[in-house]
C-alpha positions in Angstrom: -19.9 206.9 -18.9 -20.2 206.9 -22.7 -20.1 210.7 -22.8 -17.0 210.6 -20.6 -15.4 208.0 -22.9 -16.1 210.0 -26.1 -14.9 213.3 -24.5 -11.7 211.6 -23.3 -11.0 210.2 -26.7 -11.5 213.5 -28.4 -9.5 215.6 -26.0 -6.9 212.9 -25.3 -7.2 213.6 -21.6 -9.1 211.6 -19.0 -10.9 213.9 -16.5 -13.6 211.7 -15.1 -15.2 214.2 -12.6 -15.0 217.2 -15.0 -16.6 215.3 -17.9 -19.1 213.6 -15.6 -20.4 217.0 -14.3 -20.5 218.4 -17.8 -22.6 215.7 -19.3 -24.7 214.7 -16.3 -28.0 215.8 -17.9 -27.4 214.0 -21.2 -26.2 211.0 -19.3 -29.4 210.9 -17.3 -31.6 211.1 -20.4 -29.4 208.5 -22.0 -29.9 206.2 -18.9 -33.7 206.7 -19.2 -33.7 205.7 -22.8 -31.5 202.6 -22.1 -33.7 201.7 -19.2 -36.9 201.9 -21.3 -35.3 199.8 -24.0 -34.2 197.3 -21.4 -37.8 197.0 -20.2 -39.1 196.8 -23.8 -37.0 193.9 -24.9 -38.3 191.2 -22.5 -41.8 192.6 -22.8 -41.7 192.3 -26.6 -40.2 188.8 -26.3 -43.0 187.7 -24.0 -45.7 189.2 -26.3 -44.1 187.4 -29.3 -44.0 184.1 -27.4 -47.7 184.2 -26.4 -48.9 182.3 -29.5 -46.8 179.4 -28.4 -47.3 179.6 -24.7 -51.1 180.2 -24.5 -52.2 177.0 -26.3 -50.0 174.9 -24.1 -51.3 176.5 -21.0 -55.0 176.2 -22.0 -54.8 172.5 -23.1 -51.6 170.8 -21.8 -52.6 167.4 -23.0 -52.5 168.5 -26.7 -48.8 169.3 -26.5 -46.8 167.1 -28.9 -43.5 166.9 -30.7 -44.7 169.1 -33.6 -45.6 171.9 -31.2 -42.2 171.5 -29.5 -40.3 171.8 -32.8 -42.5 174.7 -34.0 -42.1 176.4 -30.6 -38.3 176.1 -30.9 -38.2 177.5 -34.4 -40.5 180.4 -33.3 -38.3 181.0 -30.3 -35.1 181.2 -32.5 -36.9 183.4 -35.1 -38.1 185.8 -32.4 -34.7 186.0 -30.8 -33.0 186.8 -34.1 -35.6 189.4 -35.1 -35.4 191.2 -31.8 -31.6 191.0 -31.8 -31.5 192.7 -35.3 -34.0 195.4 -34.2 -32.3 196.2 -31.0 -28.9 196.1 -32.7 -30.1 198.8 -35.2 -31.6 200.9 -32.4 -28.3 200.5 -30.4 -26.3 201.7 -33.5 -28.5 204.8 -33.8 -28.0 205.6 -30.2 -24.3 205.1 -30.3 -24.0 207.3 -33.4 -26.1 210.0 -31.7 -23.8 210.3 -28.6 -21.2 212.5 -30.3 -23.9 214.4 -32.1 -25.7 215.3 -28.9 -22.4 216.3 -27.2 -21.0 218.6 -29.9 -24.2 220.1 -31.3 -25.7 220.8 -27.8 -28.9 218.9 -28.5 -30.8 216.3 -26.5 -30.3 212.6 -27.1 -33.7 212.2 -28.7 -33.0 215.1 -31.2 -29.7 213.5 -32.0 -31.2 210.1 -32.6 -33.7 211.8 -34.9 -30.9 213.5 -36.8 -29.1 210.2 -37.2 -32.3 208.6 -38.4 -33.0 211.4 -40.9 -29.4 211.1 -42.3 -30.0 207.4 -42.8 
């Protein structure tokens, strides 16, 4: 849909089926990238939270207020760091959409071009 949106903005005409057919290959590759990033984000979150979760699961009786406060601070820090990382990745992807469309390259090559220009 993002390819259809960009093409509609550029041409000032909305032709959903025509633009969908034209960019179906790029759209499928874009979907796969978004899907992988969608799976990676909760996986990275779980891995980052393991240092807090494992000690509590191994010895539940040692859980105290200090661990609770430390766990909350770690949780907030992990959320903020992942939000910044995935925000930057999302910006690269959004900047690469027009580049992939009008330079007839793949989405990965367009992301690499955007990253190299950075």
